[in-house]
ZATIKE-73619 format. One line per 8 residues: their letters; for each residue x, y, z of N, C-alpha, C, O. Coordinates in pm, whole numbers. Atoms other than C-alpha are relative to their C-alpha. Layout:
a> X/Y/Z/X/Y/Z/X/Y/Z/X/Y/Z ~ ...
***
This chain:
mqsmrdyh> 37/-28/-139/13943/-593/4101/94/108/56/215/102/36 ~ -79/-110/-52/14060/-277/4277/90/-48/113/45/-117/204 ~ -94/40/-104/14373/-330/4487/-24/80/127/-84/188/124 ~ 14/-71/-127/14384/-233/4854/78/131/-4/35/231/56 ~ -78/-123/11/14655/22/4767/-81/108/-70/-84/223/-25 ~ 84/-96/72/14423/188/4513/-114/48/88/-148/167/91 ~ 115/-34/-86/14135/174/4760/41/104/104/-26/205/122 ~ -42/-93/-105/14331/342/5039/48/131/-60/29/238/-1
gngfkicl> -44/-122/66/14487/588/4796/-116/90/-37/-111/210/-14 ~ 119/-78/36/14147/697/4666/-69/55/123/-118/168/123 ~ 61/-46/-124/14012/718/5018/74/118/58/12/212/109 ~ -82/-112/-50/14301/943/5119/-26/126/-81/-36/235/-26 ~ 28/-115/86/14236/1168/4818/-136/61/33/-151/183/35 ~ 133/-50/-35/13868/1194/4910/5/78/131/-57/183/144 ~ -12/-70/-129/13961/1289/5267/66/136/-18/22/236/39 ~ -66/-128/26/14200/1556/5142/-95/98/-68/-99/216/-34
rmcevtsr> 94/-85/73/13935/1688/4904/-108/54/94/-145/171/85 ~ 102/-44/-96/13675/1702/5184/56/107/92/-12/204/124 ~ -62/-103/-85/13918/1894/5405/13/131/-76/-9/239/-21 ~ -18/-119/82/13987/2133/5119/-130/77/-16/-134/198/6 ~ 124/-71/28/13626/2211/5036/-66/49/128/-132/152/128 ~ 56/-46/-126/13522/2232/5401/71/128/46/8/220/98 ~ -75/-117/-45/13801/2481/5474/-36/125/-79/-26/236/-26 ~ 38/-117/78/13685/2708/5191/-151/19/-1/-203/95/-83
nfsvdiht> 145/-12/-12/13319/2671/5290/-73/-42/-128/-127/41/-203 ~ 80/63/103/13165/2436/5038/-143/54/10/-194/70/121 ~ 132/-63/-6/12826/2581/4941/-104/-79/-78/-78/-126/-189 ~ 116/65/61/12489/2424/4861/-117/98/6/-161/137/114 ~ 109/-98/11/12215/2659/4741/-132/-76/-15/-156/-138/-119 ~ 123/80/3/11875/2508/4827/-114/67/-77/-218/5/-98 ~ 111/-75/60/11669/2774/4647/42/55/-136/86/170/-147 ~ -24/-44/137/11721/2790/4272/-109/-57/-90/-168/-161/-60
hilpkdip> 109/39/90/11476/2764/3984/53/-26/-140/150/34/-185 ~ -40/37/135/11501/2609/3641/-123/-34/-83/-224/-79/-30 ~ 104/36/96/11285/2563/3332/62/-78/-115/181/-62/-143 ~ -48/54/127/11319/2346/3022/8/112/-103/-67/210/-96 ~ -13/-102/104/11431/2546/2721/-126/7/-85/-169/116/-126 ~ 120/6/84/11127/2433/2524/-114/-63/80/-101/-174/132 ~ 117/46/-75/10785/2397/2689/-111/-31/-99/-141/50/-186 ~ 110/33/92/10502/2217/2510/-113/102/8/-127/174/106
nfrerfgy> 117/-87/1/10192/2411/2412/-112/-72/75/-196/-139/16 ~ 99/71/-82/9982/2284/2702/-141/54/-24/-238/-20/-11 ~ 133/-56/31/9698/2520/2613/-62/-74/-119/-180/-109/-116 ~ 49/72/117/9666/2351/2275/-25/-147/32/-122/-206/-15 ~ 10/142/-32/9719/2004/2419/-123/-30/87/-191/-130/64 ~ 107/29/-95/9461/2030/2699/-132/67/-37/-237/28/15 ~ 122/-63/45/9210/2259/2529/-50/115/86/-164/158/73 ~ 35/-118/-80/9210/2542/2785/128/71/42/236/14/35
ggfirleh> -115/-84/-24/9439/2822/2894/46/5/145/-2/-70/230 ~ -55/-20/-133/9635/2939/3196/141/-50/17/202/-30/122 ~ -132/61/-10/9963/2761/3121/108/95/-51/81/190/-125 ~ -116/-81/37/10309/2909/3075/61/-51/-131/69/-171/-155 ~ -77/34/119/10489/2918/2742/120/94/-8/118/203/49 ~ -120/-80/20/10833/3049/2643/9/44/-146/-14/-35/-237 ~ -23/-54/134/10897/3273/2344/145/45/-9/184/146/50 ~ -142/-33/15/11265/3274/2245/13/105/-109/16/73/-228
hmpscarm> 5/-110/96/11280/3615/2081/138/49/-40/152/127/-134 ~ -137/-35/37/11660/3653/2077/93/-100/67/53/-167/162 ~ -91/97/-61/11970/3442/2157/15/20/150/34/132/198 ~ -22/1/-146/11997/3350/2525/-101/84/76/-73/127/188 ~ 101/-81/-67/11678/3537/2611/-139/-45/-45/-161/-70/-163 ~ 136/44/33/11311/3439/2628/-100/74/86/-70/116/198 ~ 111/-59/-75/10981/3587/2736/-93/-111/47/-129/-201/-29 ~ 100/91/-54/10750/3392/2965/-138/64/-16/-160/179/21
fkddhffr> 137/-46/16/10383/3425/2876/-95/-98/70/-75/-220/66 ~ 113/80/-47/10074/3302/3057/-112/24/-99/-176/129/-97 ~ 82/-20/119/9856/3248/2752/63/114/-80/177/102/-126 ~ -55/-112/78/9903/3584/2575/45/116/88/74/225/37 ~ -37/-106/-93/9991/3785/2886/146/-16/42/185/-121/94 ~ -141/2/-36/10358/3870/2942/16/-15/151/-50/55/228 ~ -24/25/-141/10486/3738/3277/136/54/43/145/136/135 ~ -133/-49/-32/10862/3797/3287/97/-42/-109/68/-131/-188
evesncwn> -107/36/92/11181/3784/3083/103/-85/75/136/-58/190 ~ -102/86/-60/11435/3509/3151/116/-15/-98/101/1/-219 ~ -119/19/80/11787/3445/3029/40/-148/-1/-24/-230/64 ~ -36/141/21/11968/3125/2934/39/-70/129/35/-193/135 ~ -32/67/-126/12078/3064/3293/-124/-60/66/-113/-133/165 ~ 123/60/-51/11715/2974/3356/-23/-139/-57/-103/-216/-3 ~ 22/131/60/11739/2669/3129/128/-74/-40/123/-195/-64 ~ -121/62/52/12100/2601/3029/92/-45/113/148/40/183
patrisec> -85/47/-110/12295/2378/3273/145/48/-12/209/78/89 ~ -139/-45/17/12631/2479/3122/17/144/46/117/178/110 ~ -5/-139/-46/12555/2846/3182/-7/6/152/65/84/215 ~ 13/2/-146/12449/2770/3538/131/-43/65/177/20/161 ~ -124/50/-59/12765/2571/3610/109/106/-11/184/127/84 ~ -99/-106/18/12982/2849/3467/-22/113/100/74/161/160 ~ 28/-107/-95/12807/3111/3682/24/-47/143/71/30/227 ~ -26/53/-133/12824/2885/3987/149/-2/30/192/30/140
dtqhvdvq> -146/0/-20/13198/2844/3937/51/140/32/135/158/119 ~ -42/-139/-23/13239/3220/3921/-43/48/138/30/123/204 ~ 57/-46/-126/13021/3270/4229/32/-93/118/-16/-70/229 ~ -41/94/-105/13175/2979/4428/-119/-74/62/-125/-94/183 ~ 111/86/-42/12852/2779/4447/31/-141/-51/44/-162/-172 ~ -40/136/38/12935/2407/4448/-118/-84/-48/-105/-162/-142 ~ 117/82/32/12584/2258/4432/-124/89/1/-142/170/92 ~ 132/-63/1/12244/2394/4332/-108/-106/17/-101/-213/-44
vlstvpvm> 120/82/-8/11917/2237/4439/-101/60/-98/-140/176/-84 ~ 84/-49/109/11691/2267/4134/-147/-26/29/-186/-135/69 ~ 145/16/-7/11317/2328/4147/-62/86/-109/0/180/-157 ~ 65/-75/107/11070/2456/3893/-36/142/46/-31/172/165 ~ 51/-133/-32/10947/2814/3877/-144/-18/49/-224/-82/-19 ~ 131/29/-59/10636/2822/4102/-120/25/-90/-224/-39/-72 ~ 113/-24/90/10414/2963/3827/-33/-124/-82/-139/-131/-144 ~ 22/124/72/10449/2617/3671/-78/-104/81/-114/-209/27
fsywakpk> 69/99/-83/10274/2441/3964/-130/-51/-64/-155/-171/-66 ~ 124/35/73/9939/2446/3774/-99/-78/86/-168/-167/36 ~ 95/69/-88/9738/2331/4077/-145/26/-40/-233/-54/-8 ~ 134/-40/38/9434/2507/3930/-55/-83/-116/-176/-83/-141 ~ 40/75/120/9426/2278/3624/-65/-134/39/-68/-171/156 ~ 53/134/-24/9258/1940/3588/114/-88/51/224/-84/-3 ~ -110/75/-62/9457/1697/3805/82/-84/-98/204/-88/-87 ~ -76/82/94/9550/1463/3520/88/84/-90/194/39/-134
dtlevaif> -82/-89/82/9677/1759/3320/118/55/81/229/67/29 ~ -110/-43/-88/9880/1891/3615/103/-111/14/223/-86/18 ~ -92/114/-7/10027/1542/3645/89/-5/-123/210/-27/-111 ~ -80/4/122/10139/1554/3282/105/112/0/220/91/-40 ~ -96/-110/-11/10300/1895/3337/111/-36/98/229/-14/71 ~ -97/37/-102/10470/1765/3651/99/-104/-52/220/-92/-29 ~ -88/104/55/10608/1456/3476/102/62/-96/220/28/-91 ~ -90/-67/95/10753/1675/3200/109/78/75/227/67/41
lndhiaei> -96/-82/-75/10920/1912/3449/93/-88/84/214/-62/90 ~ -81/86/-86/11041/1636/3682/102/-81/-79/215/-99/-35 ~ -94/74/85/11196/1432/3402/115/90/-44/230/48/-50 ~ -103/-95/42/11381/1743/3285/102/22/112/223/18/87 ~ -91/-22/-112/11527/1811/3631/80/-126/30/201/-117/55 ~ -70/125/-28/11614/1444/3687/110/-27/-102/217/-76/-66 ~ -99/21/105/11798/1429/3354/123/88/24/236/42/9 ~ -112/-91/-28/12011/1733/3443/81/-50/119/204/-50/116
cakhpkrf> -70/50/-120/12093/1591/3786/79/-126/-30/188/-145/23 ~ -70/123/36/12188/1255/3635/126/30/-80/226/-41/-68 ~ -117/-37/80/12427/1427/3393/106/74/82/224/69/50 ~ -92/-81/-81/12582/1649/3661/-25/-29/149/-67/60/223 ~ 38/39/-137/12543/1458/3992/75/71/110/29/75/224 ~ -76/-71/-103/12811/1657/4173/-32/149/4/21/222/88 ~ 32/-143/6/12660/1994/4080/-147/31/28/-180/143/68 ~ 143/-27/-13/12283/1954/4101/-71/-109/79/-39/-227/67
vglgtlpm> 94/89/-70/12021/1798/4329/-140/46/-40/-165/166/-51 ~ 131/-37/53/11659/1787/4213/-115/-14/98/-119/-106/180 ~ 129/7/-69/11321/1860/4369/-109/-8/-106/-101/59/-209 ~ 110/14/94/11002/1756/4193/-117/90/33/-119/158/136 ~ 128/-67/-23/10660/1914/4159/-110/-103/-17/-95/-198/-94 ~ 106/100/-4/10334/1729/4216/-136/62/-29/-155/182/-7 ~ 139/-47/11/9963/1758/4127/-67/-7/138/-144/-98/166 ~ 40/5/-140/9887/1844/4489/-150/5/20/-199/-30/128
qssdlaiq> 146/-5/-14/9515/1897/4422/-64/-138/-4/-184/-151/19 ~ 46/139/-5/9483/1516/4395/102/-81/77/212/-106/28 ~ -98/71/-83/9649/1324/4677/44/-131/-65/161/-168/-55 ~ -36/128/63/9637/995/4485/102/20/-111/203/-51/-117 ~ -94/-25/108/9808/1138/4178/130/59/52/238/30/0 ~ -121/-59/-59/10049/1339/4394/91/-108/57/212/-106/35 ~ -80/108/-59/10163/1029/4582/57/-90/-110/170/-136/-100 ~ -48/78/115/10190/838/4255/125/65/-61/224/-3/-87
elrrckai> -114/-69/59/10422/1103/4112/114/17/100/231/17/61 ~ -104/-7/-103/10608/1140/4444/86/-127/-2/209/-120/4 ~ -74/127/5/10704/772/4428/87/-7/-125/199/-57/-121 ~ -79/0/122/10818/817/4070/118/97/13/228/67/-35 ~ -110/-94/-24/11023/1123/4171/113/-68/78/230/-51/46 ~ -99/74/-77/11198/906/4428/76/-97/-89/199/-109/-79 ~ -61/102/86/11262/638/4167/97/59/-102/194/-6/-138 ~ -87/-60/102/11421/880/3917/110/86/63/182/155/-9
glkgiqig> -115/-59/-65/11659/1020/4176/-18/137/61/78/196/109 ~ 23/-128/-65/11495/1340/4300/-1/-19/151/-37/-125/201 ~ -19/12/-144/11553/1412/4669/-110/66/82/-104/66/205 ~ 110/-63/-71/11235/1596/4755/-94/64/-99/-89/38/-219 ~ 97/-70/83/10957/1815/4626/-4/147/40/36/184/150 ~ 34/-140/-28/10871/2183/4602/-151/14/-10/-211/-35/-106 ~ 144/-22/3/10515/2285/4686/-28/148/25/59/223/70 ~ 42/-136/-27/10322/2609/4709/-39/19/145/-54/-77/220
thindwnl> 38/-34/-137/10228/2788/5030/-148/-29/28/-191/-28/143 ~ 137/49/-12/9868/2685/4966/-29/-75/-129/44/-61/-228 ~ 40/76/120/9695/2456/4717/-142/41/-35/-238/-11/23 ~ 131/-55/35/9409/2644/4554/-66/55/127/-12/147/188 ~ 67/-51/-120/9161/2697/4841/42/-70/128/-10/-40/235 ~ -46/71/-119/9342/2462/5079/126/65/56/220/92/-18 ~ -126/-28/-68/9594/2581/5333/71/-132/27/13/-239/4 ~ -79/122/-8/9867/2332/5415/-41/-93/115/11/-203/126
dapelfpv> 54/89/-102/9678/2195/5716/-121/-79/-50/-179/-156/26 ~ 118/67/54/9400/2067/5487/16/-152/11/122/-206/-25 ~ -12/146/-13/9326/1699/5559/26/-70/-132/83/-179/-134 ~ -23/61/131/9334/1630/5186/149/-10/-33/189/-95/-113 ~ -144/-3/29/9708/1709/5185/81/-90/92/195/-126/59 ~ -78/75/-98/9811/1506/5488/56/-131/-55/172/-162/-26 ~ -59/124/54/9851/1174/5300/125/24/-85/215/-60/-88 ~ -118/-31/80/10099/1342/5066/119/27/91/229/-23/66
feacqdld> -109/-29/-95/10305/1476/5356/45/-128/70/165/-148/92 ~ -33/127/-65/10288/1137/5527/87/-87/-92/182/-150/-48 ~ -79/76/97/10419/973/5209/140/59/-15/236/-16/-31 ~ -132/-63/5/10703/1228/5195/86/-47/116/204/-78/99 ~ -75/48/-116/10806/1129/5546/40/-146/-19/155/-183/8 ~ -28/143/17/10781/758/5465/108/-25/-106/187/-118/-93 ~ -93/18/111/10985/799/5144/129/79/18/215/79/-70 ~ -119/-79/-28/11248/1027/5304/21/108/-107/132/127/-157
mavfvhpw> -6/-108/99/11167/1313/5065/-17/134/70/-116/156/141 ~ 7/-133/-58/11239/1670/5174/-108/83/-70/-146/53/-184 ~ 105/-86/54/10975/1941/5118/45/145/9/77/195/117 ~ -33/-142/7/11056/2296/5005/-128/77/-31/-194/50/-131 ~ 125/-75/14/10768/2543/5047/32/140/-54/111/214/4 ~ -28/-128/68/10765/2843/4813/-130/74/-25/-228/13/-67 ~ 122/-77/27/10510/3127/4784/-39/-5/-148/45/-13/-237 ~ 54/-11/136/10288/3138/4479/-141/57/12/-197/58/122
dmmgkekm> 141/-43/2/9947/3283/4381/-31/84/124/-117/48/204 ~ -2/-72/-126/9988/3551/4645/-136/57/42/-211/110/-40 ~ 123/-52/-57/9700/3647/4871/-9/151/-23/92/222/-15 ~ 22/-142/15/9549/3988/4805/62/62/-124/72/184/-133 ~ -70/-55/117/9722/4022/4468/-88/95/-81/-37/183/-150 ~ 90/-89/73/9412/4188/4323/8/143/51/-20/238/-22 ~ -12/-133/-60/9471/4481/4562/143/54/-8/171/163/41 ~ -141/-39/-2/9845/4497/4494/60/-2/-140/166/-60/-163
ekywlpwl> -46/5/139/9882/4553/4123/120/89/-26/196/64/-120 ~ -112/-92/20/10134/4837/4160/118/-36/91/104/-107/190 ~ -121/-2/-83/10486/4855/4296/59/-139/29/138/-154/122 ~ -53/136/-21/10561/4479/4268/-41/-56/136/26/-143/191 ~ 40/36/-136/10368/4439/4595/-33/-147/21/-10/-198/130 ~ 20/143/-26/10262/4076/4542/130/-71/40/128/-163/122 ~ -129/60/-34/10633/3988/4557/57/56/129/122/-16/205 ~ -61/-65/-116/10729/4237/4828/-81/-18/128/-24/-25/237
vgmpaess> 89/11/-116/10427/4201/5059/-69/-137/4/-74/-203/108 ~ 76/125/5/10230/3898/4943/83/-123/28/40/-212/101 ~ -84/118/-20/10517/3650/4934/36/-24/147/20/-136/196 ~ -28/24/-142/10630/3704/5296/-123/-44/79/-112/-128/169 ~ 123/40/-70/10268/3677/5412/-36/-145/-32/-81/-219/56 ~ 30/137/40/10222/3355/5215/83/-101/81/30/-204/124 ~ -84/93/-76/10517/3190/5391/-45/-12/144/-44/-121/201 ~ 51/4/-137/10381/3286/5732/-130/-81/6/-151/-158/99
laicslif> 123/79/7/10042/3145/5632/31/-149/-2/-33/-227/67 ~ -35/142/12/10207/2816/5538/53/-56/132/11/-163/175 ~ -58/50/-124/10411/2783/5858/-105/-7/110/-112/-106/183 ~ 105/0/-103/10120/2881/6084/-100/-114/-23/-144/-177/72 ~ 94/108/30/9892/2634/5906/57/-136/42/-15/-219/96 ~ -63/127/-35/10139/2351/5958/16/-15/152/7/-126/205 ~ -9/5/-146/10186/2444/6327/-137/-21/61/-159/-119/132 ~ 131/6/-63/9825/2509/6424/-78/-124/-43/-157/-178/34
ggvferlp> 70/119/49/9700/2221/6210/58/-131/48/2/-237/22 ~ -59/121/-59/9930/1975/6388/80/-86/-96/112/-200/-63 ~ -75/81/97/10118/1860/6079/142/-25/51/190/-139/45 ~ -133/21/-58/10460/1917/6238/-7/-99/116/82/-183/132 ~ 13/86/-117/10335/1742/6551/-21/-146/-40/36/-236/23 ~ 33/136/42/10202/1436/6367/108/-63/-87/116/-186/-97 ~ -105/50/89/10498/1405/6127/135/59/41/190/142/-31 ~ -121/-64/-53/10806/1487/6335/126/-24/-82/224/49/-67
nlrfafah> -119/30/79/11050/1333/6087/-7/54/-142/84/31/-222 ~ 11/-60/132/10926/1520/5781/79/130/-3/63/216/85 ~ -93/-113/4/11184/1778/5675/-53/109/-93/-41/99/-216 ~ 50/-117/73/11023/2107/5568/107/109/-2/177/130/97 ~ -79/-124/8/11220/2410/5445/-86/106/-65/-168/76/-152 ~ 82/-110/48/11071/2751/5372/87/107/-65/192/143/-14 ~ -73/-102/76/11184/3009/5117/-1/134/70/-84/160/158 ~ -4/-141/-41/11281/3370/5188/6/15/152/-57/104/209
gggsfpat> -16/-9/-145/11380/3305/5549/-129/-18/77/-141/30/190 ~ 129/18/-67/11024/3201/5632/-91/120/-12/-192/128/57 ~ 86/-116/23/10882/3531/5508/-19/83/126/77/109/198 ~ 28/-86/-116/10713/3740/5776/-17/-79/129/-33/-19/236 ~ 22/80/-120/10678/3448/6019/99/31/112/56/59/224 ~ -93/-23/-112/11002/3499/6219/-23/134/70/-17/142/193 ~ 15/-133/-59/10939/3871/6271/-130/15/78/-142/103/162 ~ 130/-11/-68/10581/3812/6389/-26/-118/94/-138/-135/141
larikhgf> 19/117/-87/10637/3496/6596/-53/39/138/-140/-29/192 ~ 46/-40/-133/10589/3683/6924/-150/31/-2/-222/-6/91 ~ 143/-28/13/10250/3808/6805/-79/-130/-16/-185/-147/44 ~ 67/129/22/10156/3459/6686/-9/-79/130/-114/-135/162 ~ 1/71/-128/10256/3305/7020/-96/66/99/-169/-2/171 ~ 91/-70/-92/10069/3574/7213/-144/-32/-35/-226/-56/54 ~ 135/36/40/9758/3505/7009/-37/-141/43/-149/-166/88 ~ 21/139/-43/9795/3133/7083/-26/-6/151/-112/-81/196
dvrpdlca> 13/2/-145/9830/3206/7456/-132/61/48/-195/8/139 ~ 118/-71/-51/9538/3449/7493/-130/-48/-62/-237/-29/-4 ~ 122/50/63/9293/3289/7250/17/-145/-46/8/-175/-165 ~ -12/141/37/9346/2913/7263/-129/-55/-60/-127/-153/-135 ~ 127/45/57/8978/2878/7179/-5/19/-151/-85/-45/-219 ~ -8/-22/144/9068/3008/6831/123/-63/-63/118/-112/-176 ~ -128/43/58/9431/2904/6784/38/-144/33/107/-208/-46 ~ -46/132/-46/9472/2578/6976/-106/-107/-16/-110/-204/60
idnkvspe> 111/95/16/9170/2392/6846/43/-133/-61/-23/-235/-41 ~ -47/124/63/9371/2134/6647/135/-46/52/176/-159/28 ~ -131/35/-54/9707/2140/6824/24/84/125/19/207/119 ~ -16/-69/-129/9773/2229/7189/143/45/26/169/106/129 ~ -142/-31/-22/10151/2277/7146/28/142/-47/-12/181/-157 ~ -31/-139/31/10280/2635/7152/88/11/-124/177/-72/-145 ~ -80/-16/123/10424/2763/6821/150/5/23/227/-46/-58 ~ -144/-14/-23/10761/2844/6977/69/-134/18/191/-144/0
kymgkfwl> -59/131/-22/10814/2475/7053/49/-63/-131/126/-160/-129 ~ -39/58/130/10859/2408/6680/120/71/-62/164/36/-171 ~ -120/-65/52/11153/2643/6636/115/-101/4/142/-161/108 ~ -104/101/12/11439/2424/6517/-51/-131/-56/27/-225/-76 ~ 59/123/57/11198/2162/6380/-14/7/-152/-46/-93/-216 ~ 4/-16/145/11205/2302/6027/113/92/-43/178/156/40 ~ -110/-78/56/11451/2478/5798/-52/130/-64/-165/135/-110 ~ 24/-123/73/11459/2833/5659/118/23/-94/230/-15/-63
dslvhdpk> -116/-40/80/11667/2957/5370/50/136/49/-16/202/130 ~ -69/-119/-53/11901/3252/5422/-35/128/-74/29/231/-52 ~ 27/-113/90/11738/3488/5172/-80/110/70/-200/123/51 ~ 66/-106/-76/11662/3783/5401/59/138/-27/1/238/15 ~ -58/-127/47/11892/4056/5257/45/94/112/71/212/85 ~ -31/-91/-111/11979/4194/5601/77/-75/108/30/-180/154 ~ -79/73/-100/12250/4095/5853/-71/-16/134/-57/-120/199 ~ 71/11/-128/12033/4169/6158/-108/-107/-7/-128/-182/88
mldyivgl> 103/102/15/11751/3954/6023/61/-139/-9/7/-235/47 ~ -66/130/9/11990/3672/5934/45/-46/138/26/-162/174 ~ -42/34/-135/12136/3682/6284/-120/-40/86/-111/-131/168 ~ 120/30/-77/11784/3682/6426/-55/-139/-31/-89/-215/60 ~ 59/131/32/11660/3378/6234/93/-114/41/46/-222/76 ~ -93/103/-48/11977/3185/6318/-18/-19/150/-16/-133/198 ~ 28/11/-142/11913/3263/6684/-133/-67/29/-149/-133/131 ~ 134/53/-19/11551/3160/6641/-6/-151/-22/-61/-224/61
vgekrval> 14/142/35/11587/2819/6472/131/-77/9/130/-200/4 ~ -128/67/-13/11959/2745/6507/79/0/-130/22/2/-239 ~ -86/-9/118/12257/2753/6272/-7/-123/-88/34/-118/-204 ~ 14/120/81/12184/2399/6155/-137/-10/-66/-172/-112/-125 ~ 133/-2/61/11838/2500/6039/-18/121/-93/-130/151/-134 ~ 4/-108/99/11924/2797/5815/99/-36/-110/218/-54/-85 ~ -80/46/113/12052/2704/5469/9/108/-107/-86/182/-131 ~ -18/-93/111/12195/2912/5188/-112/-17/-103/-140/-128/-149
gtdypfpl> 101/-2/105/11918/3009/4945/7/132/-71/14/236/-6 ~ -23/-123/75/11946/3264/4666/-112/41/-94/-116/156/-138 ~ 104/-27/101/11638/3241/4438/61/20/-139/0/85/-224 ~ -64/-3/131/11881/3210/4144/-97/-56/-104/-161/-157/-75 ~ -77/-112/55/11848/3324/3868/-77/132/-1/-57/213/-91 ~ 91/-113/8/11592/3592/3956/51/120/81/125/103/178 ~ -61/-122/-56/11665/3955/4052/-35/30/145/37/104/210 ~ 35/-24/-140/11486/3953/4389/82/-87/95/69/-76/216
gelapgkl> -83/88/-80/11734/3691/4508/131/65/42/154/183/20 ~ -134/-47/-38/12084/3721/4650/89/-10/-122/120/-120/-168 ~ -70/-4/128/12284/3827/4347/145/-47/12/204/-89/-88 ~ -134/55/-28/12620/3733/4505/-19/-110/104/-15/-82/224 ~ 34/108/-92/12547/3390/4658/96/-14/118/217/-22/100 ~ -80/19/-120/12666/3354/5016/66/126/54/131/121/158 ~ -67/-123/-43/12783/3715/5044/-44/41/140/39/79/223 ~ 49/-40/-131/12559/3789/5342/53/-92/109/98/-45/213
insmpwsq> -51/95/-100/12658/3473/5528/148/25/27/191/32/142 ~ -145/-19/-16/13028/3531/5464/36/134/63/146/151/115 ~ -27/-131/-60/12998/3893/5582/-23/3/150/14/99/218 ~ 36/-1/-141/12878/3791/5926/122/-26/88/213/-98/47 ~ -115/19/-91/13119/3804/6226/-10/-132/75/-13/-135/198 ~ 20/133/-56/13083/3431/6282/123/-87/-22/211/-55/-102 ~ -106/98/20/13316/3136/6313/-18/-68/-136/-127/-68/-193 ~ 8/74/126/13399/2936/6002/-94/-120/14/-160/-159/-82
erkgnllh> 89/114/-22/13211/2644/6157/-146/41/-18/-223/-28/-83 ~ 138/-47/15/12890/2846/6184/-31/34/-146/-137/-1/-197 ~ 22/-32/141/12928/2981/5831/-13/-126/-83/-95/-133/-174 ~ 8/126/72/12988/2628/5708/-134/-69/18/-186/-131/-75 ~ 133/57/-22/12665/2513/5869/-104/65/-91/-188/-4/-148 ~ 96/-69/85/12471/2778/5680/27/-22/-149/-66/-32/-229 ~ -35/10/142/12660/2738/5354/-21/-141/-56/-48/-156/-175 ~ 24/135/52/12627/2359/5331/-55/-99/103/-132/-188/67
gaalewln> 39/100/-98/12570/2174/5657/-149/-15/17/-202/-126/16 ~ 145/4/-18/12206/2267/5707/-70/-58/-123/-164/-136/-111 ~ 60/49/123/12125/2198/5342/14/-151/-13/-82/-220/-47 ~ -23/143/13/12281/1853/5344/-82/-80/101/-129/-189/70 ~ 84/69/-99/12098/1759/5664/-145/0/-44/-215/-100/-28 ~ 137/-7/50/11769/1878/5514/-22/-102/-112/-126/-168/-116 ~ 11/95/112/11831/1669/5201/34/-143/40/11/-236/-37 ~ -50/130/-47/11970/1379/5407/106/-55/-97/100/-170/-139
ldlskfi> -111/37/87/12283/1372/5191/132/27/70/141/112/158 ~ -133/-17/-57/12650/1342/5278/88/82/-93/77/73/-215 ~ -90/-84/78/12915/1588/5166/82/-82/-99/114/-34/-208 ~ -85/83/86/13118/1300/5019/-65/-31/-134/5/-64/-230 ~ 69/23/128/12853/1257/4747/46/99/-106/39/69/-225 ~ -31/-107/95/12977/1579/4587/150/23/-17/192/116/-87 ~ -146/-16/7/13352/1536/4626/59/-84/-113/181/-82/-134
***
């Protein structure tokens, strides 16, 4: 049995450690992606194509293919926890929130097959988090095209230690206000599971084949579509305790909020048909990550939703992300308290976790 002296001694050490990490701005990155090193041949298993596979063509490097079409090249930091921890130590990132690469969502597939893909990915993330509980927190993926299967897997995600889910900005032909999705969101609120919304399957991609435009133009538009759908559809209003966070600083939504509000005010017959509450009333009701690449925009979104609703997000390990995690936040002429809120406080509140879990 532990003596009272040991108990108080350990408690004192924890307090000292918490003071130490808080003073140097402990950091939690809510926007990072991971894949298993080896992905089953789902095309062969299910009898139809469209799934991602990895081709390890050289040490520490692999090509992602969608069937036989090259998608992107990834390095070992996309699948190797030891590599990630080493890079995090170098970059002063204390905790990464892990989620799959959105191209793995597979919402277009048969629901039972998407469920199998999700179970495979979720078990992989849960295993890494269990092995490194002070360095990683996990988000699951769900077969969102079937609410019954999605809720089934959501409950299992909770049971295996994941703290939330990552979803796309739309689910096939459904925007996020679709009534078919509401039971899943309701279950997330009931189970205390956070929701991270990430663009995928970008709108208008057929017209944007050049210049990387689906990522540069389509992704920001997708995030605005998601936020507007949740506002106008009344999801935020009906589920006030559900904790949503949006990638890439909410995309184009913050910069166009005035236009969105003006449209709501002048055409309520079009915009206020499902929810009579003005969009601006929801500022501070959801989280944004900090991935905006610009100090003026970061200052703007913090002013818009509050310093406790903007969390460090880098899109690690991909090149469109913040390559030096936290550099933009730390460059701002802010107090250490405000920087601390962005670097870890907002993230921990979104996840409903205490800093002491990681000390």
